[in-house]
mmCIF file of the N, C-alpha and C atoms, coordinates in Angstrom:
data_MODEL
# 
_entry.id   MODEL 
# 
loop_
_atom_site.group_PDB 
_atom_site.id 
_atom_site.type_symbol 
_atom_site.label_atom_id 
_atom_site.label_alt_id 
_atom_site.label_comp_id 
_atom_site.label_asym_id 
_atom_site.label_entity_id 
_atom_site.label_seq_id 
_atom_site.pdbx_PDB_ins_code 
_atom_site.Cartn_x 
_atom_site.Cartn_y 
_atom_site.Cartn_z 
_atom_site.occupancy 
_atom_site.B_iso_or_equiv 
_atom_site.pdbx_formal_charge 
_atom_site.auth_seq_id 
_atom_site.auth_comp_id 
_atom_site.auth_asym_id 
_atom_site.auth_atom_id 
_atom_site.pdbx_PDB_model_num 
ATOM 1   N N  . MET A 1 1  ? 88.188 102.963 98.678  1.00 0.00 ? 1  MET A N  1 
ATOM 2   C CA . MET A 1 1  ? 88.484 101.656 98.144  1.00 0.00 ? 1  MET A CA 1 
ATOM 3   C C  . MET A 1 1  ? 88.979 100.793 99.282  1.00 0.00 ? 1  MET A C  1 
ATOM 4   N N  . SER A 1 2  ? 88.552 99.576  99.302  1.00 0.00 ? 2  SER A N  1 
ATOM 5   C CA . SER A 1 2  ? 89.090 98.624  100.271 1.00 0.00 ? 2  SER A CA 1 
ATOM 6   C C  . SER A 1 2  ? 89.276 97.292  99.566  1.00 0.00 ? 2  SER A C  1 
ATOM 7   N N  . PHE A 1 3  ? 90.218 96.539  100.046 1.00 0.00 ? 3  PHE A N  1 
ATOM 8   C CA . PHE A 1 3  ? 90.429 95.195  99.517  1.00 0.00 ? 3  PHE A CA 1 
ATOM 9   C C  . PHE A 1 3  ? 91.131 94.355  100.560 1.00 0.00 ? 3  PHE A C  1 
ATOM 10  N N  . GLY A 1 4  ? 90.954 93.057  100.431 1.00 0.00 ? 4  GLY A N  1 
ATOM 11  C CA . GLY A 1 4  ? 91.546 92.133  101.391 1.00 0.00 ? 4  GLY A CA 1 
ATOM 12  C C  . GLY A 1 4  ? 92.945 91.719  100.970 1.00 0.00 ? 4  GLY A C  1 
ATOM 13  N N  . TYR A 1 5  ? 93.765 91.495  101.944 1.00 0.00 ? 5  TYR A N  1 
ATOM 14  C CA . TYR A 1 5  ? 95.136 91.050  101.675 1.00 0.00 ? 5  TYR A CA 1 
ATOM 15  C C  . TYR A 1 5  ? 95.192 89.568  101.327 1.00 0.00 ? 5  TYR A C  1 
ATOM 16  N N  . ASN A 1 6  ? 94.101 88.839  101.583 1.00 0.00 ? 6  ASN A N  1 
ATOM 17  C CA . ASN A 1 6  ? 94.050 87.406  101.304 1.00 0.00 ? 6  ASN A CA 1 
ATOM 18  C C  . ASN A 1 6  ? 93.225 87.094  100.065 1.00 0.00 ? 6  ASN A C  1 
ATOM 19  N N  . ASP A 1 7  ? 92.990 88.080  99.238  1.00 0.00 ? 7  ASP A N  1 
ATOM 20  C CA . ASP A 1 7  ? 92.135 87.908  98.061  1.00 0.00 ? 7  ASP A CA 1 
ATOM 21  C C  . ASP A 1 7  ? 92.900 87.176  96.962  1.00 0.00 ? 7  ASP A C  1 
ATOM 22  N N  . MET A 1 8  ? 92.416 85.986  96.612  1.00 0.00 ? 8  MET A N  1 
ATOM 23  C CA . MET A 1 8  ? 93.054 85.200  95.556  1.00 0.00 ? 8  MET A CA 1 
ATOM 24  C C  . MET A 1 8  ? 92.522 85.586  94.171  1.00 0.00 ? 8  MET A C  1 
ATOM 25  N N  . VAL A 1 9  ? 91.397 86.304  94.109  1.00 0.00 ? 9  VAL A N  1 
ATOM 26  C CA . VAL A 1 9  ? 90.813 86.724  92.833  1.00 0.00 ? 9  VAL A CA 1 
ATOM 27  C C  . VAL A 1 9  ? 91.488 88.007  92.345  1.00 0.00 ? 9  VAL A C  1 
ATOM 28  N N  . CYS A 1 10 ? 91.595 88.990  93.230  1.00 0.00 ? 10 CYS A N  1 
ATOM 29  C CA . CYS A 1 10 ? 92.237 90.268  92.921  1.00 0.00 ? 10 CYS A CA 1 
ATOM 30  C C  . CYS A 1 10 ? 93.356 90.483  93.952  1.00 0.00 ? 10 CYS A C  1 
ATOM 31  N N  . PRO A 1 11 ? 94.557 90.029  93.670  1.00 0.00 ? 11 PRO A N  1 
ATOM 32  C CA . PRO A 1 11 ? 95.650 90.141  94.635  1.00 0.00 ? 11 PRO A CA 1 
ATOM 33  C C  . PRO A 1 11 ? 95.914 91.592  95.041  1.00 0.00 ? 11 PRO A C  1 
ATOM 34  N N  . PRO A 1 12 ? 96.407 91.810  96.249  1.00 0.00 ? 12 PRO A N  1 
ATOM 35  C CA . PRO A 1 12 ? 96.675 93.165  96.737  1.00 0.00 ? 12 PRO A CA 1 
ATOM 36  C C  . PRO A 1 12 ? 97.571 93.984  95.809  1.00 0.00 ? 12 PRO A C  1 
ATOM 37  N N  . THR A 1 13 ? 98.537 93.353  95.170  1.00 0.00 ? 13 THR A N  1 
ATOM 38  C CA . THR A 1 13 ? 99.414 94.111  94.269  1.00 0.00 ? 13 THR A CA 1 
ATOM 39  C C  . THR A 1 13 ? 98.621 94.731  93.123  1.00 0.00 ? 13 THR A C  1 
ATOM 40  N N  . THR A 1 14 ? 97.660 93.985  92.593  1.00 0.00 ? 14 THR A N  1 
ATOM 41  C CA . THR A 1 14 ? 96.815 94.501  91.521  1.00 0.00 ? 14 THR A CA 1 
ATOM 42  C C  . THR A 1 14 ? 95.929 95.627  92.036  1.00 0.00 ? 14 THR A C  1 
ATOM 43  N N  . SER A 1 15 ? 95.356 95.429  93.212  1.00 0.00 ? 15 SER A N  1 
ATOM 44  C CA . SER A 1 15 ? 94.473 96.451  93.787  1.00 0.00 ? 15 SER A CA 1 
ATOM 45  C C  . SER A 1 15 ? 95.241 97.734  94.088  1.00 0.00 ? 15 SER A C  1 
ATOM 46  N N  . TYR A 1 16 ? 96.459 97.619  94.612  1.00 0.00 ? 16 TYR A N  1 
ATOM 47  C CA . TYR A 1 16 ? 97.280 98.808  94.853  1.00 0.00 ? 16 TYR A CA 1 
ATOM 48  C C  . TYR A 1 16 ? 97.592 99.530  93.546  1.00 0.00 ? 16 TYR A C  1 
ATOM 49  N N  . ALA A 1 17 ? 97.854 98.783  92.478  1.00 0.00 ? 17 ALA A N  1 
ATOM 50  C CA . ALA A 1 17 ? 98.143 99.399  91.179  1.00 0.00 ? 17 ALA A CA 1 
ATOM 51  C C  . ALA A 1 17 ? 96.944 100.205 90.686  1.00 0.00 ? 17 ALA A C  1 
ATOM 52  N N  . VAL A 1 18 ? 95.749 99.650  90.833  1.00 0.00 ? 18 VAL A N  1 
ATOM 53  C CA . VAL A 1 18 ? 94.531 100.365 90.431  1.00 0.00 ? 18 VAL A CA 1 
ATOM 54  C C  . VAL A 1 18 ? 94.357 101.609 91.297  1.00 0.00 ? 18 VAL A C  1 
ATOM 55  N N  . TYR A 1 19 ? 94.503 101.457 92.605  1.00 0.00 ? 19 TYR A N  1 
ATOM 56  C CA . TYR A 1 19 ? 94.342 102.584 93.529  1.00 0.00 ? 19 TYR A CA 1 
ATOM 57  C C  . TYR A 1 19 ? 95.301 103.710 93.176  1.00 0.00 ? 19 TYR A C  1 
ATOM 58  N N  . ASN A 1 20 ? 96.559 103.373 92.909  1.00 0.00 ? 20 ASN A N  1 
ATOM 59  C CA . ASN A 1 20 ? 97.563 104.394 92.605  1.00 0.00 ? 20 ASN A CA 1 
ATOM 60  C C  . ASN A 1 20 ? 97.331 105.082 91.265  1.00 0.00 ? 20 ASN A C  1 
ATOM 61  N N  . SER A 1 21 ? 96.573 104.451 90.372  1.00 0.00 ? 21 SER A N  1 
ATOM 62  C CA . SER A 1 21 ? 96.314 105.070 89.068  1.00 0.00 ? 21 SER A CA 1 
ATOM 63  C C  . SER A 1 21 ? 95.089 105.990 89.083  1.00 0.00 ? 21 SER A C  1 
ATOM 64  N N  . ILE A 1 22 ? 94.297 105.945 90.132  1.00 0.00 ? 22 ILE A N  1 
ATOM 65  C CA . ILE A 1 22 ? 93.103 106.796 90.244  1.00 0.00 ? 22 ILE A CA 1 
ATOM 66  C C  . ILE A 1 22 ? 93.545 108.215 90.613  1.00 0.00 ? 22 ILE A C  1 
ATOM 67  N N  . LEU A 1 23 ? 93.143 109.191 89.812  1.00 0.00 ? 23 LEU A N  1 
ATOM 68  C CA . LEU A 1 23 ? 93.564 110.575 90.034  1.00 0.00 ? 23 LEU A CA 1 
ATOM 69  C C  . LEU A 1 23 ? 92.535 111.396 90.805  1.00 0.00 ? 23 LEU A C  1 
ATOM 70  N N  . SER A 1 24 ? 91.311 110.910 90.896  1.00 0.00 ? 24 SER A N  1 
ATOM 71  C CA . SER A 1 24 ? 90.259 111.645 91.602  1.00 0.00 ? 24 SER A CA 1 
ATOM 72  C C  . SER A 1 24 ? 90.407 111.460 93.116  1.00 0.00 ? 24 SER A C  1 
ATOM 73  N N  . PRO A 1 25 ? 89.629 112.210 93.919  1.00 0.00 ? 25 PRO A N  1 
ATOM 74  C CA . PRO A 1 25 ? 89.702 112.032 95.369  1.00 0.00 ? 25 PRO A CA 1 
ATOM 75  C C  . PRO A 1 25 ? 89.429 110.570 95.739  1.00 0.00 ? 25 PRO A C  1 
ATOM 76  N N  . LYS A 1 26 ? 90.194 110.058 96.670  1.00 0.00 ? 26 LYS A N  1 
ATOM 77  C CA . LYS A 1 26 ? 90.052 108.656 97.041  1.00 0.00 ? 26 LYS A CA 1 
ATOM 78  C C  . LYS A 1 26 ? 90.474 108.450 98.488  1.00 0.00 ? 26 LYS A C  1 
ATOM 79  N N  . THR A 1 27 ? 90.038 107.341 99.032  1.00 0.00 ? 27 THR A N  1 
ATOM 80  C CA . THR A 1 27 ? 90.412 106.934 100.380 1.00 0.00 ? 27 THR A CA 1 
ATOM 81  C C  . THR A 1 27 ? 90.621 105.432 100.368 1.00 0.00 ? 27 THR A C  1 
ATOM 82  N N  . PHE A 1 28 ? 91.642 105.001 101.049 1.00 0.00 ? 28 PHE A N  1 
ATOM 83  C CA . PHE A 1 28 ? 91.924 103.577 101.162 1.00 0.00 ? 28 PHE A CA 1 
ATOM 84  C C  . PHE A 1 28 ? 91.547 103.108 102.559 1.00 0.00 ? 28 PHE A C  1 
ATOM 85  N N  . ILE A 1 29 ? 90.741 102.067 102.629 1.00 0.00 ? 29 ILE A N  1 
ATOM 86  C CA . ILE A 1 29 ? 90.335 101.480 103.895 1.00 0.00 ? 29 ILE A CA 1 
ATOM 87  C C  . ILE A 1 29 ? 90.966 100.087 103.958 1.00 0.00 ? 29 ILE A C  1 
ATOM 88  N N  . PRO A 1 30 ? 92.038 99.917  104.730 1.00 0.00 ? 30 PRO A N  1 
ATOM 89  C CA . PRO A 1 30 ? 92.663 98.597  104.790 1.00 0.00 ? 30 PRO A CA 1 
ATOM 90  C C  . PRO A 1 30 ? 91.740 97.564  105.436 1.00 0.00 ? 30 PRO A C  1 
ATOM 91  N N  . ALA A 1 31 ? 91.690 96.390  104.864 1.00 0.00 ? 31 ALA A N  1 
ATOM 92  C CA . ALA A 1 31 ? 90.877 95.293  105.389 1.00 0.00 ? 31 ALA A CA 1 
ATOM 93  C C  . ALA A 1 31 ? 91.700 94.012  105.315 1.00 0.00 ? 31 ALA A C  1 
ATOM 94  N N  . PRO A 1 32 ? 92.733 93.901  106.139 1.00 0.00 ? 32 PRO A N  1 
ATOM 95  C CA . PRO A 1 32 ? 93.673 92.785  106.036 1.00 0.00 ? 32 PRO A CA 1 
ATOM 96  C C  . PRO A 1 32 ? 93.050 91.400  106.169 1.00 0.00 ? 32 PRO A C  1 
ATOM 97  N N  . GLU A 1 33 ? 91.990 91.260  106.958 1.00 0.00 ? 33 GLU A N  1 
ATOM 98  C CA . GLU A 1 33 ? 91.425 89.931  107.219 1.00 0.00 ? 33 GLU A CA 1 
ATOM 99  C C  . GLU A 1 33 ? 90.503 89.426  106.122 1.00 0.00 ? 33 GLU A C  1 
ATOM 100 N N  . THR A 1 34 ? 90.069 90.314  105.241 1.00 0.00 ? 34 THR A N  1 
ATOM 101 C CA . THR A 1 34 ? 89.070 89.899  104.251 1.00 0.00 ? 34 THR A CA 1 
ATOM 102 C C  . THR A 1 34 ? 89.715 89.216  103.055 1.00 0.00 ? 34 THR A C  1 
ATOM 103 N N  . GLU A 1 35 ? 88.877 88.534  102.327 1.00 0.00 ? 35 GLU A N  1 
ATOM 104 C CA . GLU A 1 35 ? 89.308 87.911  101.080 1.00 0.00 ? 35 GLU A CA 1 
ATOM 105 C C  . GLU A 1 35 ? 88.643 88.674  99.943  1.00 0.00 ? 35 GLU A C  1 
ATOM 106 N N  . HIS A 1 36 ? 87.746 88.041  99.205  1.00 0.00 ? 36 HIS A N  1 
ATOM 107 C CA . HIS A 1 36 ? 87.105 88.698  98.058  1.00 0.00 ? 36 HIS A CA 1 
ATOM 108 C C  . HIS A 1 36 ? 85.688 89.144  98.429  1.00 0.00 ? 36 HIS A C  1 
ATOM 109 N N  . TYR A 1 37 ? 85.548 89.839  99.537  1.00 0.00 ? 37 TYR A N  1 
ATOM 110 C CA . TYR A 1 37 ? 84.253 90.365  99.994  1.00 0.00 ? 37 TYR A CA 1 
ATOM 111 C C  . TYR A 1 37 ? 84.524 91.514  100.949 1.00 0.00 ? 37 TYR A C  1 
ATOM 112 N N  . ASN A 1 38 ? 83.470 92.237  101.310 1.00 0.00 ? 38 ASN A N  1 
ATOM 113 C CA . ASN A 1 38 ? 83.573 93.338  102.270 1.00 0.00 ? 38 ASN A CA 1 
ATOM 114 C C  . ASN A 1 38 ? 82.588 93.131  103.408 1.00 0.00 ? 38 ASN A C  1 
ATOM 115 N N  . TYR A 1 39 ? 82.974 93.588  104.569 1.00 0.00 ? 39 TYR A N  1 
ATOM 116 C CA . TYR A 1 39 ? 82.106 93.554  105.735 1.00 0.00 ? 39 TYR A CA 1 
ATOM 117 C C  . TYR A 1 39 ? 81.139 94.732  105.668 1.00 0.00 ? 39 TYR A C  1 
ATOM 118 N N  . PRO A 1 40 ? 79.992 94.614  106.333 1.00 0.00 ? 40 PRO A N  1 
ATOM 119 C CA . PRO A 1 40 ? 79.027 95.734  106.360 1.00 0.00 ? 40 PRO A CA 1 
ATOM 120 C C  . PRO A 1 40 ? 79.656 97.028  106.883 1.00 0.00 ? 40 PRO A C  1 
ATOM 121 N N  . GLU A 1 41 ? 80.592 96.917  107.821 1.00 0.00 ? 41 GLU A N  1 
ATOM 122 C CA . GLU A 1 41 ? 81.255 98.113  108.347 1.00 0.00 ? 41 GLU A CA 1 
ATOM 123 C C  . GLU A 1 41 ? 82.012 98.862  107.257 1.00 0.00 ? 41 GLU A C  1 
ATOM 124 N N  . LEU A 1 42 ? 82.595 98.134  106.325 1.00 0.00 ? 42 LEU A N  1 
ATOM 125 C CA . LEU A 1 42 ? 83.323 98.779  105.227 1.00 0.00 ? 42 LEU A CA 1 
ATOM 126 C C  . LEU A 1 42 ? 82.363 99.491  104.280 1.00 0.00 ? 42 LEU A C  1 
ATOM 127 N N  . TRP A 1 43 ? 81.222 98.870  104.010 1.00 0.00 ? 43 TRP A N  1 
ATOM 128 C CA . TRP A 1 43 ? 80.213 99.517  103.161 1.00 0.00 ? 43 TRP A CA 1 
ATOM 129 C C  . TRP A 1 43 ? 79.730 100.805 103.808 1.00 0.00 ? 43 TRP A C  1 
ATOM 130 N N  . ARG A 1 44 ? 79.500 100.748 105.125 1.00 0.00 ? 44 ARG A N  1 
ATOM 131 C CA . ARG A 1 44 ? 79.035 101.943 105.857 1.00 0.00 ? 44 ARG A CA 1 
ATOM 132 C C  . ARG A 1 44 ? 80.068 103.059 105.750 1.00 0.00 ? 44 ARG A C  1 
ATOM 133 N N  . GLU A 1 45 ? 81.339 102.713 105.951 1.00 0.00 ? 45 GLU A N  1 
ATOM 134 C CA . GLU A 1 45 ? 82.404 103.717 105.842 1.00 0.00 ? 45 GLU A CA 1 
ATOM 135 C C  . GLU A 1 45 ? 82.454 104.326 104.447 1.00 0.00 ? 45 GLU A C  1 
ATOM 136 N N  . ALA A 1 46 ? 82.279 103.492 103.440 1.00 0.00 ? 46 ALA A N  1 
ATOM 137 C CA . ALA A 1 46 ? 82.299 103.982 102.060 1.00 0.00 ? 46 ALA A CA 1 
ATOM 138 C C  . ALA A 1 46 ? 81.141 104.947 101.799 1.00 0.00 ? 46 ALA A C  1 
ATOM 139 N N  . TRP A 1 47 ? 79.944 104.620 102.299 1.00 0.00 ? 47 TRP A N  1 
ATOM 140 C CA . TRP A 1 47 ? 78.786 105.503 102.110 1.00 0.00 ? 47 TRP A CA 1 
ATOM 141 C C  . TRP A 1 47 ? 78.986 106.838 102.813 1.00 0.00 ? 47 TRP A C  1 
ATOM 142 N N  . VAL A 1 48 ? 79.521 106.796 104.023 1.00 0.00 ? 48 VAL A N  1 
ATOM 143 C CA . VAL A 1 48 ? 79.774 108.034 104.777 1.00 0.00 ? 48 VAL A CA 1 
ATOM 144 C C  . VAL A 1 48 ? 80.763 108.908 104.005 1.00 0.00 ? 48 VAL A C  1 
ATOM 145 N N  . TRP A 1 49 ? 81.828 108.296 103.480 1.00 0.00 ? 49 TRP A N  1 
ATOM 146 C CA . TRP A 1 49 ? 82.832 109.032 102.711 1.00 0.00 ? 49 TRP A CA 1 
ATOM 147 C C  . TRP A 1 49 ? 82.188 109.659 101.469 1.00 0.00 ? 49 TRP A C  1 
ATOM 148 N N  . GLY A 1 50 ? 81.375 108.877 100.753 1.00 0.00 ? 50 GLY A N  1 
ATOM 149 C CA . GLY A 1 50 ? 80.728 109.381 99.544  1.00 0.00 ? 50 GLY A CA 1 
ATOM 150 C C  . GLY A 1 50 ? 79.764 110.519 99.822  1.00 0.00 ? 50 GLY A C  1 
ATOM 151 N N  . GLU A 1 51 ? 78.985 110.378 100.873 1.00 0.00 ? 51 GLU A N  1 
ATOM 152 C CA . GLU A 1 51 ? 78.047 111.443 101.232 1.00 0.00 ? 51 GLU A CA 1 
ATOM 153 C C  . GLU A 1 51 ? 78.790 112.720 101.622 1.00 0.00 ? 51 GLU A C  1 
ATOM 154 N N  . LYS A 1 52 ? 79.868 112.574 102.356 1.00 0.00 ? 52 LYS A N  1 
ATOM 155 C CA . LYS A 1 52 ? 80.683 113.740 102.745 1.00 0.00 ? 52 LYS A CA 1 
ATOM 156 C C  . LYS A 1 52 ? 81.258 114.420 101.498 1.00 0.00 ? 52 LYS A C  1 
ATOM 157 N N  . LEU A 1 53 ? 81.750 113.631 100.572 1.00 0.00 ? 53 LEU A N  1 
ATOM 158 C CA . LEU A 1 53 ? 82.310 114.183 99.338  1.00 0.00 ? 53 LEU A CA 1 
ATOM 159 C C  . LEU A 1 53 ? 81.237 114.938 98.547  1.00 0.00 ? 53 LEU A C  1 
ATOM 160 N N  . LEU A 1 54 ? 80.052 114.375 98.452  1.00 0.00 ? 54 LEU A N  1 
ATOM 161 C CA . LEU A 1 54 ? 78.964 115.037 97.728  1.00 0.00 ? 54 LEU A CA 1 
ATOM 162 C C  . LEU A 1 54 ? 78.548 116.351 98.396  1.00 0.00 ? 54 LEU A C  1 
ATOM 163 N N  . MET A 1 55 ? 78.485 116.338 99.716  1.00 0.00 ? 55 MET A N  1 
ATOM 164 C CA . MET A 1 55 ? 78.108 117.556 100.435 1.00 0.00 ? 55 MET A CA 1 
ATOM 165 C C  . MET A 1 55 ? 79.162 118.653 100.282 1.00 0.00 ? 55 MET A C  1 
ATOM 166 N N  . GLU A 1 56 ? 80.433 118.290 100.269 1.00 0.00 ? 56 GLU A N  1 
ATOM 167 C CA . GLU A 1 56 ? 81.508 119.272 100.086 1.00 0.00 ? 56 GLU A CA 1 
ATOM 168 C C  . GLU A 1 56 ? 81.428 119.897 98.698  1.00 0.00 ? 56 GLU A C  1 
ATOM 169 N N  . ASN A 1 57 ? 81.099 119.100 97.697  1.00 0.00 ? 57 ASN A N  1 
ATOM 170 C CA . ASN A 1 57 ? 81.016 119.594 96.321  1.00 0.00 ? 57 ASN A CA 1 
ATOM 171 C C  . ASN A 1 57 ? 79.733 120.372 96.063  1.00 0.00 ? 57 ASN A C  1 
ATOM 172 N N  . LYS A 1 58 ? 78.754 120.218 96.938  1.00 0.00 ? 58 LYS A N  1 
ATOM 173 C CA . LYS A 1 58 ? 77.479 120.917 96.775  1.00 0.00 ? 58 LYS A CA 1 
ATOM 174 C C  . LYS A 1 58 ? 77.603 122.396 97.135  1.00 0.00 ? 58 LYS A C  1 
ATOM 175 N N  . LYS A 1 59 ? 78.563 122.720 98.012  1.00 0.00 ? 59 LYS A N  1 
ATOM 176 C CA . LYS A 1 59 ? 78.724 124.089 98.499  1.00 0.00 ? 59 LYS A CA 1 
ATOM 177 C C  . LYS A 1 59 ? 79.210 125.019 97.430  1.00 0.00 ? 59 LYS A C  1 
# 
């Protein structure tokens, strides 16, 4: 999960509350400069994390 600290649509406090309520495996990718969007680098990191998680569960 990643979110921007300058997001006026989904404030960081709300995003942290959602993150803390998730009980499944998770990773937080801080993105302080972003607002209500993600950079391609963040999407790439998310895909790598997801693929790694799937491969670990495949074993």
